[in-house]
C-alpha positions in Angstrom: -26.4 8.0 -20.3 -25.5 7.4 -16.7 -23.0 4.8 -17.6 -21.5 7.1 -20.3 -21.1 9.8 -17.7 -19.3 7.4 -15.3 -16.9 6.4 -18.1 -16.3 10.0 -19.0 -15.5 10.8 -15.3 -13.3 7.8 -15.0 -11.3 8.7 -18.2 -10.8 12.2 -16.9 -9.6 10.9 -13.5 -7.2 8.4 -15.1 -5.8 11.0 -17.4 -5.3 13.4 -14.4 -3.4 10.7 -12.5 -0.7 10.7 -15.3 -0.4 14.4 -15.8 -1.2 16.2 -12.6 1.7 17.2 -10.4 2.6 18.0 -6.8 4.2 21.4 -7.1 6.0 20.3 -10.2 6.6 16.7 -9.3 4.8 14.1 -11.5 2.6 11.5 -9.9 4.0 8.1 -10.7 1.2 5.6 -11.4 1.0 2.2 -9.8 2.1 -0.9 -11.6 0.7 -4.4 -11.5 2.5 -7.8 -11.5 0.6 -11.0 -11.8 2.2 -13.6 -9.5 0.3 -16.4 -11.1 -1.2 -17.6 -7.8 -4.5 -16.9 -6.1 -6.3 -18.3 -3.1 -9.3 -17.5 -0.9 -9.4 -17.1 2.8 -10.2 -14.6 5.6 -7.0 -12.7 4.8 -7.8 -10.7 1.6 -4.4 -9.2 1.0 -1.5 -7.2 2.6 0.0 -3.8 2.5 3.8 -3.5 2.3 5.5 -0.3 3.4 8.8 0.4 1.7 11.0 2.5 3.9 12.9 4.4 1.2 16.5 5.6 1.8 16.8 8.1 4.7 16.6 11.7 3.4 15.1 10.8 0.1 11.3 11.2 0.9 10.7 7.9 -0.9 8.6 5.8 1.4 6.0 4.1 -0.7 3.1 1.7 -0.2 2.4 -1.6 -2.2 -0.5 -4.0 -2.0 -1.0 -7.7 -2.7 -4.4 -9.2 -3.4 -4.6 -12.9 -2.4 -7.8 -13.4 -4.4 -6.3 -12.3 -7.7 -2.6 -12.9 -7.2 -1.9 -9.3 -8.3 0.9 -7.3 -6.7 0.4 -3.6 -7.1 3.4 -1.4 -6.6 3.2 2.2 -5.4 -0.5 2.7 -4.7 -0.4 5.8 -2.4 0.5 8.5 -4.9 -2.4 8.0 -7.4 -4.9 7.5 -4.6 -3.8 10.7 -2.9 -2.8 13.1 -5.7 -3.2 16.1 -3.5 -0.8 15.0 -0.7 2.5 16.8 -1.0 5.6 14.6 -0.7 3.5 11.5 -0.7 4.3 9.3 2.3 7.5 11.1 3.4 10.8 10.0 4.8 11.4 6.5 6.1 8.4 4.3 6.6 9.1 2.5 9.9 5.9 0.6 10.8 2.4 -0.2 9.4 -0.6 -1.5 11.2 -4.4 -1.8 10.8 -6.8 -1.1 13.6 -10.6 -1.0 12.9 -11.2 0.6 9.6 -7.9 2.6 9.5 -4.5 2.0 8.2 -1.6 3.6 10.1 1.9 4.1 8.7 4.6 5.4 11.0 6.9 7.8 9.0 10.0 8.1 11.2 12.1 10.9 9.8 9.1 13.0 8.7 7.8 12.8 12.3 4.2 11.8 11.7 1.7 9.0 11.6 -0.1 8.8 8.3 -3.6 7.6 8.9 -5.5 6.2 5.9 -8.8 4.4 5.2 -7.9 0.7 5.2 -10.4 0.0 2.3 -9.2 2.7 0.0 -5.7 3.8 1.2 -7.0 7.3 1.1 -5.4 9.9 3.4 -7.4 10.8 6.5 -4.9 12.7 8.6 -1.2 13.1 9.5 -0.6 13.1 13.2 2.6 14.7 14.4 4.9 12.6 16.6 8.6 13.4 16.7 11.0 10.7 15.6 8.2 8.1 15.8 9.1 4.4 15.6 6.3 1.9 16.2 2.5 1.7 16.9 0.3 -0.7 18.9 -3.4 -0.5 19.9 -5.6 -1.2 22.9 -9.3 -0.4 23.3 -9.8 2.9 21.5 -6.2 4.1 21.8 -3.1 3.9 19.8 0.3 3.9 21.5 3.4 5.2 19.6 7.0 4.9 20.6 9.1 8.1 20.0 12.8 8.8 20.3 11.5 12.4 21.2 14.7 14.1 20.0 16.2 14.8 16.6 17.5 12.0 14.3 21.1 12.0 15.3 23.7 10.1 17.3 24.1 12.0 20.6 25.6 10.7 23.9 23.4 13.1 25.6 20.2 12.2 23.8 17.1 12.6 25.9 14.8 9.9 27.2 12.1 8.8 24.8 8.4 8.4 25.4 5.2 6.6 24.4 2.5 8.8 23.0 -1.2 8.0 23.6 -3.5 8.8 20.7 -7.3 8.6 20.5 -8.2 6.5 17.4 -11.5 8.3 16.9 -10.5 12.0 16.7 -6.8 11.1 16.0 -5.4 13.5 18.6 -2.4 12.9 20.9 -3.7 12.9 24.5 -0.6 12.4 26.7 2.9 11.1 26.9 4.7 8.6 29.2 8.5 8.9 29.5 10.3 5.6 29.2 13.9 4.6 28.4 16.3 5.8 25.7 15.3 5.5 22.1 12.2 3.2 22.6 11.4 0.7 19.8 8.8 -2.0 19.4 6.0 -2.6 21.9 3.5 -5.3 23.0 0.5 -5.1 25.2 -0.5 -7.8 27.7 -3.7 -7.2 29.6 -3.4 -3.6 30.9 0.3 -3.4 30.6 2.4 -2.1 27.7 6.0 -3.3 27.3 8.4 -1.2 25.2 12.0 -2.2 24.2 14.5 0.6 25.0 17.5 0.6 22.7 19.6 3.6 23.6 20.8 3.5 20.0 21.7 7.2 19.8 23.9 6.9 22.9 26.3 4.4 21.5 28.3 2.8 23.1 26.2 3.4 26.2 23.2 1.5 25.1 20.0 1.1 27.1 19.3 -2.4 28.2 15.8 -2.2 29.6 12.1 -2.9 28.8 9.8 -0.3 30.3 6.4 -1.5 31.7 3.6 0.9 31.5 0.3 0.7 33.4 -2.3 1.6 30.8 -4.9 2.4 33.4 -2.8 5.3 34.7 -0.5 5.6 31.7 2.6 5.7 34.0 5.7 3.7 33.9 5.6 1.0 36.7 9.3 -0.1 36.4 12.0 -1.3 34.0 13.1 -4.8 33.4 16.8 -5.3 32.9 17.2 -7.5 29.7 20.2 -6.9 27.4 21.8 -4.1 25.4 20.3 -2.3 22.3 16.9 -3.9 22.4 14.6 -3.7 19.3 11.9 -6.2 18.4 9.2 -7.7 20.5 6.6 -10.5 19.9 4.0 -11.9 22.2 3.4 -15.7 22.0 0.2 -17.6 22.9 1.6 -18.4 26.3 2.1 -14.9 27.6 5.8 -14.9 26.9 7.4 -11.8 25.3 10.3 -12.5 22.9 12.7 -9.6 22.7 15.7 -9.1 20.3 19.0 -7.5 21.3 21.1 -6.2 18.5 24.3 -6.3 20.5 27.1 -3.7 20.1 28.2 -4.7 16.6 31.7 -5.5 17.9 32.2 -8.1 20.6 28.7 -8.6 22.0 26.5 -10.4 19.5 22.8 -10.3 18.9 20.6 -12.4 21.1 17.0 -13.3 21.8 15.5 -13.0 25.3 12.2 -14.2 26.8 10.2 -12.3 29.4 7.4 -14.0 31.3 4.6 -11.4 31.4 3.1 -13.0 34.5 6.2 -12.3 36.6 7.9 -9.7 34.4 11.2 -11.6 34.7 13.6 -12.8 32.1 13.2 -16.5 32.0 15.3 -17.5 28.9 18.3 -16.3 26.9 19.2 -17.6 23.4 22.7 -16.4 22.7 22.7 -18.8 19.7 19.7 -17.0 18.2 20.8 -13.7 16.6 17.7 -11.7 15.8 17.1 -8.8 13.5 13.4 -9.4 13.0 10.7 -12.0 13.9 7.1 -12.8 13.6 4.8 -15.3 15.3 2.3 -17.6 13.7 0.7 -20.1 16.1 3.4 -21.7 18.1 6.1 -20.9 15.6 8.5 -17.9 15.9 10.1 -17.1 12.5 13.4 -15.3 12.9 16.0 -13.9 10.6 19.2 -12.1 11.4 21.5 -9.8 9.4 24.0 -9.4 12.1 26.5 -6.6 11.2 30.0 -6.7 12.6 32.4 -3.7 12.5 35.2 -6.1 13.1 34.6 -8.0 9.9 32.7 -5.2 8.0 30.0 -7.7 6.9 26.6 -9.1 7.7 26.1 -12.7 8.9 22.7 -13.8 7.7 20.7 -16.6 9.3 17.2 -17.9 9.5 15.4 -20.0 12.2 12.1 -21.2 13.5 11.5 -21.5 17.3 8.8 -23.6 18.9 7.5 -21.1 21.5 5.7 -23.7 23.5 8.8 -25.8 24.0 11.2 -22.8 23.7 13.4 -24.8 21.4 15.0 -23.9 18.0 13.4 -26.5 15.6 14.9 -25.3 12.3 18.0 -23.4 11.4 16.6 -22.3 8.1 12.9 -21.9 7.0 14.0 -21.4 3.4 14.5 -25.0 2.1 15.2 -24.6 -1.7 18.4 -22.5 -1.7 16.7 -19.2 -2.5 18.3 -17.7 0.6 21.5 -17.5 -1.4 19.8 -15.0 -3.7 18.6 -12.8 -0.8 21.2 -10.1 -0.2 19.7 -8.3 2.9 16.6 -9.9 4.5 14.7 -6.9 5.8 11.1 -8.0 6.6 9.2 -11.2 7.5 5.5 -12.1 7.7 3.5 -15.3 7.7 -0.1 -15.5 6.4 -2.1 -17.1 9.2 -4.5 -18.7 6.7 -2.1 -20.4 4.4 1.2 -20.3 6.4 2.9 -18.8 3.4 6.1 -17.1 4.5 7.0 -13.7 3.1 10.6 -12.3 3.2 11.7 -9.0 1.8 15.2 -8.2 0.4 16.5 -4.6 0.8 19.5 -5.4 -1.6 21.8 -2.3 -1.5 19.2 0.0 0.2 19.1 2.5 -2.7 17.4 0.5 -5.5 14.1 -1.4 -5.7 14.0 -4.5 -3.4 12.4 -7.9 -3.8 9.5 -9.7 -2.0 9.7 -13.5 -1.9 6.8 -15.8 -1.1 7.5 -19.3 0.2 5.1 -22.1 0.9 4.9 -23.7 4.3 7.4 -26.2 3.0 10.0 -23.4 2.6 10.1 -23.5 -1.2 9.7 -20.4 -3.3 6.4 -19.8 -5.0 6.9 -16.4 -6.5 8.8 -13.1 -6.2 8.2 -9.5 -7.2 10.0 -6.2 -7.4 9.0 -3.7 -4.7 9.9 -0.1 -3.8 13.2 0.8 -2.1 13.9 -1.0 1.2 10.7 -3.2 1.5 10.3 -3.6 5.2 6.9 -3.8 6.9 3.9 -6.0 6.1 0.3 -5.9 7.5 -2.4 -8.4 6.5 -5.9 -7.1 5.9 -9.3 -8.9 6.1 -10.8 -6.1 3.9 -10.1 -6.1 0.2 -8.6 -2.9 -1.2 -11.0 -1.1 -3.5 -10.1 -0.9 -7.2 -8.9 2.5 -8.3 -11.7 2.8 -10.9 -14.3 2.0 -8.2 -12.7 4.7 -6.0 -12.8 7.4 -8.7 -16.4 6.7 -9.7 -17.5 6.8 -6.1 -15.9 10.2 -5.6 
């Protein structure tokens, strides 16, 4: 009788997923794709945050299970049927810290906090024009453009917000440079790349250094214009991307020594739209846009961070790169060294996720949501939807 009751409740739940609405909007159920591969390891899966086209409120969340090889598209809606507008407008970053999953929703101006095991909504924390999130001790740090989403030569300085990860309340703010982007933490210092993207052509060119003990800006490091991405290597070096001005000054990659807070290296021959580090290897791709030619120049590379040398001019070895229209995200599984690259295509239709082996050869690909962008690996397996419904 107990089992029959569970089955009855499960049937009711599944039916409700297909028919219930958010103020007249139907809840679109998730869909599964079997990639035909499976492996075991400490990494159980990953979440992929699809940005969705700006203004469309179409940010979505996908999940890949390494143990089963199943890729599940659009998991948030059916796991959170009571959340209006689902994830919101433009998913800009996703991270896991402790038992919580954090999605930064840029144009909806909030951090969506979920349970990392269930992807169930916990709280939405308001942060205007939020961009990226990092963690240290019991705090989260969120970069914010602070002002409205618009090009403005008089745009205000941005800031980094400090949030308690226990009660999920914003505690204080530290003013930095213009339109701050990605961040890294080294010891008790937080580094944030200032872009000045709203003040074009008067871009910012600095990295702000914040003392986390006092939560005050110590100073700014002069680096290069229109900074964006940051990655910390095993040797205490911070790799920073510059997007250039899209005209005559091209994208570059810089290196800051966190021991001296000085720029030690510049790679003008390494354009950089996004990067990720696994061991000593820095995986980089670039979709360098030029207003002069009105096209992107796409490139891929691997850098040996210990030697500070470019060791490969393309980590995709089987020609699949010719099928990728707009690379938009990159991640490497630390267990298997599989390389994941997303393709945003035309920015308004579903994208594609590609999985490559360590040898750079394609293993599988799947269709994602619109503008697949940000991947975070998880060591906790996502609960099945039927387990979730019965438990509730």
